[in-house]
N, CA and C atoms as an extended XYZ file, in Angstrom:
330
Properties=species:S:1:pos:R:3:atomname:S:1:resname:S:1:resid:I:1 pbc="F F F"
N        88.741       85.242       93.056 N   MET     1
C        90.126       85.229       93.465 CA  MET     1
C        90.341       85.281       94.893 C   MET     1
N        91.395       84.525       95.541 N   GLY     2
C        91.574       84.576       96.918 CA  GLY     2
C        92.255       85.772       97.311 C   GLY     2
N        92.336       86.069       98.619 N   TRP     3
C        93.167       87.157       98.982 CA  TRP     3
C        94.636       86.983       98.862 C   TRP     3
N        95.107       85.810       98.865 N   TRP     4
C        96.542       85.578       98.523 CA  TRP     4
C        96.914       85.950       97.112 C   TRP     4
N        95.986       85.759       96.134 N   THR     5
C        96.249       86.121       94.796 CA  THR     5
C        96.252       87.660       94.837 C   THR     5
N        95.324       88.279       95.461 N   GLN     6
C        95.360       89.860       95.483 CA  GLN     6
C        96.582       90.389       96.169 C   GLN     6
N        97.026       89.731       97.189 N   LEU     7
C        98.411       90.227       97.869 CA  LEU     7
C        99.488       89.907       97.036 C   LEU     7
N        99.593       88.850       96.235 N   GLY     8
C       100.642       88.831       95.276 CA  GLY     8
C       100.651       89.708       94.191 C   GLY     8
N        99.262       89.969       93.765 N   GLN     9
C        99.021       90.944       92.568 CA  GLN     9
C        99.599       92.337       93.061 C   GLN     9
N        99.273       92.758       94.339 N   LEU    10
C        99.738       94.013       94.908 CA  LEU    10
C       101.303       94.044       95.082 C   LEU    10
N       101.858       92.817       95.456 N   MET    11
C       103.271       92.837       95.535 CA  MET    11
C       103.975       93.030       94.022 C   MET    11
N       103.461       92.350       93.061 N   LEU    12
C       104.028       92.515       91.779 CA  LEU    12
C       103.748       93.992       91.236 C   LEU    12
N       102.690       94.628       91.565 N   LEU    13
C       102.415       96.029       91.121 CA  LEU    13
C       103.282       96.908       91.668 C   LEU    13
N       103.602       96.736       92.977 N   ALA    14
C       104.516       97.595       93.824 CA  ALA    14
C       105.860       97.466       93.376 C   ALA    14
N       106.248       96.162       92.870 N   ILE    15
C       107.630       96.051       92.269 CA  ILE    15
C       107.629       96.890       90.843 C   ILE    15
N       106.592       96.499       90.215 N   LEU    16
C       106.524       97.230       88.779 CA  LEU    16
C       106.508       98.989       88.928 C   LEU    16
N       105.926       99.357       90.049 N   LEU    17
C       105.914      100.745       90.411 CA  LEU    17
C       107.520      101.296       90.576 C   LEU    17
N       108.168      100.382       91.374 N   GLY    18
C       109.529      100.770       91.594 CA  GLY    18
C       110.368      100.755       90.272 C   GLY    18
N       110.081       99.853       89.252 N   ALA    19
C       110.821       99.848       87.973 CA  ALA    19
C       110.448      101.114       87.208 C   ALA    19
N       109.082      101.346       87.148 N   VAL    20
C       108.617      102.372       86.391 CA  VAL    20
C       109.177      103.773       86.823 C   VAL    20
N       109.261      104.074       88.244 N   MET    21
C       109.800      105.042       88.851 CA  MET    21
C       111.269      105.288       88.541 C   MET    21
N       111.925      104.317       88.566 N   THR    22
C       113.430      104.247       88.037 CA  THR    22
C       113.481      104.805       86.581 C   THR    22
N       112.847      104.308       85.721 N   VAL    23
C       112.774      104.752       84.257 CA  VAL    23
C       112.396      106.120       84.151 C   VAL    23
N       111.173      106.407       84.804 N   VAL    24
C       110.803      107.918       84.728 CA  VAL    24
C       111.764      108.862       85.186 C   VAL    24
N       112.259      108.739       86.479 N   GLU    25
C       113.223      109.423       86.979 CA  GLU    25
C       114.566      109.569       86.186 C   GLU    25
N       114.946      108.523       85.499 N   SER    26
C       116.215      108.506       84.710 CA  SER    26
C       115.953      109.408       83.500 C   SER    26
N       114.689      109.200       82.826 N   VAL    27
C       114.490      110.000       81.615 CA  VAL    27
C       114.215      111.584       81.998 C   VAL    27
N       113.787      111.760       83.203 N   LEU    28
C       113.609      113.229       83.517 CA  LEU    28
C       114.964      113.853       83.797 C   LEU    28
N       115.833      113.030       84.484 N   ARG    29
C       117.053      113.635       84.771 CA  ARG    29
C       117.923      113.683       83.393 C   ARG    29
N       117.838      112.871       82.388 N   THR    30
C       118.491      113.049       81.172 CA  THR    30
C       118.074      114.240       80.439 C   THR    30
N       116.820      114.573       80.402 N   ILE    31
C       116.333      115.712       79.715 CA  ILE    31
C       116.466      116.906       80.558 C   ILE    31
N       116.757      116.791       81.869 N   GLY    32
C       116.907      117.941       82.796 CA  GLY    32
C       115.654      118.495       83.333 C   GLY    32
N       114.665      117.770       83.378 N   LEU    33
C       113.417      118.211       84.008 CA  LEU    33
C       113.088      117.739       85.453 C   LEU    33
N       114.074      116.856       85.934 N   HIS    34
C       113.688      116.080       87.173 CA  HIS    34
C       113.565      117.262       88.237 C   HIS    34
N       114.579      118.133       88.383 N   SER    35
C       114.802      119.129       89.356 CA  SER    35
C       113.616      120.230       89.288 C   SER    35
N       113.275      120.439       88.053 N   VAL    36
C       112.135      121.394       87.849 CA  VAL    36
C       110.862      120.845       88.277 C   VAL    36
N       110.455      119.577       88.075 N   ILE    37
C       109.351      119.005       88.549 CA  ILE    37
C       109.276      118.864       90.114 C   ILE    37
N       110.377      118.395       90.442 N   MET    38
C       110.492      118.206       92.030 CA  MET    38
C       110.297      119.532       92.849 C   MET    38
N       110.514      120.627       92.168 N   ARG    39
C       110.339      121.856       92.864 CA  ARG    39
C       109.007      122.359       92.838 C   ARG    39
N       108.017      121.843       92.106 N   ILE    40
C       106.584      122.139       92.139 CA  ILE    40
C       106.000      121.535       93.293 C   ILE    40
N       105.343      122.485       94.236 N   PRO    41
C       104.972      121.975       95.609 CA  PRO    41
C       104.057      120.938       95.510 C   PRO    41
N       103.023      120.764       94.870 N   ILE    42
C       102.105      119.646       95.049 CA  ILE    42
C       102.564      118.394       94.206 C   ILE    42
N       103.045      118.729       93.066 N   ILE    43
C       103.506      117.787       92.070 CA  ILE    43
C       104.753      116.990       92.679 C   ILE    43
N       105.750      117.796       92.947 N   GLY    44
C       107.044      117.242       93.443 CA  GLY    44
C       106.833      116.232       94.695 C   GLY    44
N       106.060      116.787       95.577 N   SER    45
C       105.940      115.847       96.820 CA  SER    45
C       105.018      114.692       96.730 C   SER    45
N       104.373      114.693       95.702 N   ASN    46
C       103.333      113.482       95.355 CA  ASN    46
C       103.713      112.779       94.094 C   ASN    46
N       105.020      113.024       93.527 N   PHE    47
C       105.335      112.490       92.148 CA  PHE    47
C       105.171      110.886       92.146 C   PHE    47
N       105.527      110.139       93.059 N   THR    48
C       105.391      108.605       93.012 CA  THR    48
C       103.884      108.313       92.985 C   THR    48
N       103.112      109.092       93.685 N   LEU    49
C       101.618      108.775       93.867 CA  LEU    49
C       101.000      108.987       92.460 C   LEU    49
N       101.471      110.033       91.824 N   ILE    50
C       100.933      110.584       90.449 CA  ILE    50
C       101.316      109.474       89.443 C   ILE    50
N       102.493      109.054       89.425 N   ILE    51
C       103.062      107.986       88.502 CA  ILE    51
C       102.323      106.672       88.866 C   ILE    51
N       102.114      106.407       90.040 N   SER    52
C       101.314      105.075       90.253 CA  SER    52
C        99.872      105.214       89.659 C   SER    52
N        99.148      106.312       89.876 N   ILE    53
C        97.786      106.430       89.159 CA  ILE    53
C        97.874      106.404       87.735 C   ILE    53
N        98.972      107.083       87.010 N   LEU    54
C        99.122      106.912       85.717 CA  LEU    54
C        99.423      105.528       85.275 C   LEU    54
N       100.179      104.787       86.055 N   MET    55
C       100.669      103.444       85.656 CA  MET    55
C        99.296      102.582       85.718 C   MET    55
N        98.409      102.793       86.633 N   MET    56
C        97.184      101.990       86.662 CA  MET    56
C        96.221      102.378       85.451 C   MET    56
N        96.209      103.637       85.176 N   TRP    57
C        95.477      104.148       83.923 CA  TRP    57
C        95.989      103.465       82.712 C   TRP    57
N        97.369      103.276       82.519 N   VAL    58
C        97.872      102.842       81.323 CA  VAL    58
C        97.664      101.245       81.306 C   VAL    58
N        97.647      100.634       82.492 N   LEU    59
C        97.295       99.327       82.448 CA  LEU    59
C        96.026       98.954       82.131 C   LEU    59
N        95.025      100.049       82.080 N   ASN    60
C        93.675      100.019       81.628 CA  ASN    60
C        92.793       98.887       82.385 C   ASN    60
N        93.041       99.039       83.790 N   ASP    61
C        92.243       98.226       84.744 CA  ASP    61
C        92.356       96.740       84.507 C   ASP    61
N        93.409       96.356       83.878 N   SER    62
C        93.684       95.004       83.824 CA  SER    62
C        93.931       94.268       84.969 C   SER    62
N        94.380       95.073       86.042 N   TYR    63
C        94.639       94.554       87.297 CA  TYR    63
C        93.260       95.103       88.348 C   TYR    63
N        92.312       94.371       88.257 N   SER    64
C        91.143       95.012       89.010 CA  SER    64
C        91.051       94.169       90.322 C   SER    64
N        90.767       94.936       91.259 N   PHE    65
C        90.664       94.511       92.734 CA  PHE    65
C        89.213       94.263       92.871 C   PHE    65
N        88.756       93.157       93.045 N   SER    66
C        87.287       92.827       93.304 CA  SER    66
C        86.644       93.599       94.487 C   SER    66
N        87.344       93.716       95.646 N   TRP    67
C        86.847       94.487       96.747 CA  TRP    67
C        86.907       96.020       96.569 C   TRP    67
N        87.441       96.446       95.457 N   LEU    68
C        87.407       97.844       95.167 CA  LEU    68
C        86.357       98.210       94.056 C   LEU    68
N        85.841       97.155       93.462 N   SER    69
C        84.885       97.446       92.322 CA  SER    69
C        83.731       98.265       92.801 C   SER    69
N        83.258       99.193       91.816 N   ALA    70
C        82.197      100.051       92.162 CA  ALA    70
C        80.754       99.439       91.736 C   ALA    70
N        80.686       98.101       91.950 N   GLY    71
C        79.440       97.429       91.627 CA  GLY    71
C        79.117       97.404       90.164 C   GLY    71
N        80.176       97.292       89.220 N   GLY    72
C        80.127       97.239       87.876 CA  GLY    72
C        79.731       98.432       87.163 C   GLY    72
N        79.843       99.649       87.763 N   LEU    73
C        79.714      100.945       87.166 CA  LEU    73
C        80.704      101.106       86.091 C   LEU    73
N        80.164      101.560       84.832 N   THR    74
C        81.045      101.765       83.814 CA  THR    74
C        81.152      103.212       83.426 C   THR    74
N        80.532      104.094       84.176 N   ASP    75
C        80.648      105.577       83.610 CA  ASP    75
C        81.973      106.002       84.046 C   ASP    75
N        82.332      107.353       83.404 N   GLY    76
C        83.510      107.829       83.329 CA  GLY    76
C        84.151      107.985       84.776 C   GLY    76
N        83.213      108.676       85.703 N   TRP    77
C        83.682      109.008       86.992 CA  TRP    77
C        84.017      107.725       87.938 C   TRP    77
N        83.067      106.902       87.980 N   ALA    78
C        83.412      105.681       88.663 CA  ALA    78
C        84.625      104.916       88.256 C   ALA    78
N        84.923      104.951       86.885 N   MET    79
C        86.173      104.298       86.477 CA  MET    79
C        87.357      105.116       86.894 C   MET    79
N        87.278      106.569       86.749 N   TRP    80
C        88.272      107.120       87.231 CA  TRP    80
C        88.626      107.174       88.684 C   TRP    80
N        87.626      107.097       89.557 N   LEU    81
C        87.750      106.859       91.018 CA  LEU    81
C        88.367      105.424       91.255 C   LEU    81
N        88.028      104.509       90.374 N   HIS    82
C        88.695      103.171       90.529 CA  HIS    82
C        90.161      103.264       90.310 C   HIS    82
N        90.546      103.913       89.142 N   ILE    83
C        91.827      104.018       88.789 CA  ILE    83
C        92.668      104.783       89.929 C   ILE    83
N        92.230      105.825       90.320 N   VAL    84
C        92.875      106.673       91.399 CA  VAL    84
C        93.086      105.860       92.749 C   VAL    84
N        91.960      104.975       93.164 N   ALA    85
C        91.920      104.265       94.448 CA  ALA    85
C        93.165      103.049       94.136 C   ALA    85
N        93.085      102.541       92.956 N   SER    86
C        93.940      101.498       92.638 CA  SER    86
C        95.514      102.025       92.807 C   SER    86
N        95.633      103.211       92.092 N   GLY    87
C        97.023      103.734       92.202 CA  GLY    87
C        97.427      104.029       93.571 C   GLY    87
N        96.470      104.537       94.465 N   ALA    88
C        96.797      104.899       95.783 CA  ALA    88
C        97.275      103.669       96.564 C   ALA    88
N        96.342      102.572       96.269 N   ILE    89
C        96.493      101.452       97.034 CA  ILE    89
C        98.048      100.826       96.735 C   ILE    89
N        98.368      100.785       95.418 N   VAL    90
C        99.640      100.253       95.054 CA  VAL    90
C       100.711      101.157       95.725 C   VAL    90
N       100.550      102.409       95.547 N   TYR    91
C       101.621      103.334       96.186 CA  TYR    91
C       101.562      103.111       97.751 C   TYR    91
N       100.590      102.855       98.372 N   GLY    92
C       100.837      102.590       99.926 CA  GLY    92
C       101.129      101.223      100.246 C   GLY    92
N       101.222      100.317       99.200 N   PHE    93
C       101.722       99.030       99.324 CA  PHE    93
C       103.201       98.884       99.242 C   PHE    93
N       103.912       99.899       98.804 N   VAL    94
C       105.469       99.828       98.529 CA  VAL    94
C       106.073       99.478       99.757 C   VAL    94
N       105.816      100.148      100.962 N   PRO    95
C       106.670       99.917      102.339 CA  PRO    95
C       106.295       98.338      102.738 C   PRO    95
N       105.197       97.876      102.439 N   VAL    96
C       104.883       96.421      102.722 CA  VAL    96
C       105.789       95.607      101.928 C   VAL    96
N       105.817       95.891      100.547 N   LYS    97
C       106.582       95.166       99.635 CA  LYS    97
C       108.263       95.178      100.183 C   LYS    97
N       108.614       96.264      100.529 N   ASP    98
C       109.937       96.463      101.064 CA  ASP    98
C       110.215       95.591      102.230 C   ASP    98
N       109.263       95.626      103.161 N   ALA    99
C       109.381       94.803      104.396 CA  ALA    99
C       109.455       93.246      103.810 C   ALA    99
N       108.635       92.844      103.128 N   VAL   100
C       108.464       91.402      102.686 CA  VAL   100
C       109.877       90.933      102.016 C   VAL   100
N       110.334       91.817      101.086 N   VAL   101
C       111.417       91.544      100.402 CA  VAL   101
C       112.656       91.516      101.377 C   VAL   101
N       112.862       92.436      102.474 N   SER   102
C       113.751       92.524      103.412 CA  SER   102
C       113.665       91.199      104.309 C   SER   102
N       112.459       90.715      104.644 N   MET   103
C       112.389       89.528      105.432 CA  MET   103
C       112.851       88.357      104.542 C   MET   103
N       112.446       88.317      103.323 N   ILE   104
C       113.078       87.099      102.578 CA  ILE   104
C       114.413       87.109      102.366 C   ILE   104
N       114.982       88.277      102.268 N   SER   105
C       116.475       88.338      101.896 CA  SER   105
C       117.267       87.867      103.303 C   SER   105
N       116.648       88.106      104.390 N   LYS   106
C       117.263       87.689      105.764 CA  LYS   106
C       117.059       86.222      105.936 C   LYS   106
N       116.250       85.655      105.182 N   GLY   107
C       116.075       84.233      105.299 CA  GLY   107
C       115.058       83.933      106.505 C   GLY   107
N       114.258       84.756      106.948 N   PHE   108
C       113.306       84.540      107.899 CA  PHE   108
C       113.951       84.348      109.242 C   PHE   108
N       115.146       84.944      109.332 N   ARG   109
C       115.835       84.924      110.598 CA  ARG   109
C       115.206       85.761      111.776 C   ARG   109
N       115.404       85.520      112.986 N   MET   110
C       114.826       86.336      113.880 CA  MET   110
C       115.833       86.681      114.944 C   MET   110
């Protein structure tokens, strides 16, 4: 895969993370747990990162980044580190996705 493919893959995963966060926060507000979870010091401040990691775990490594692979290691720890790193990369890519969407919506005007 070329780097353009992986860039597109990251864009789609960042868009998916936004949709997943909307649904999760809506469900938590409906059952009344959103404010409780957001008050927990470490969980509340990193909630989107946690959901991003869980999203990558649920996707079951179907979105594998070749430059992130651990050399074909399949033991539990290497796979968990791969999932956490993938989730963190997707979480960190959200501002890039927002900038690209903003640029496209403005029609590449300068």
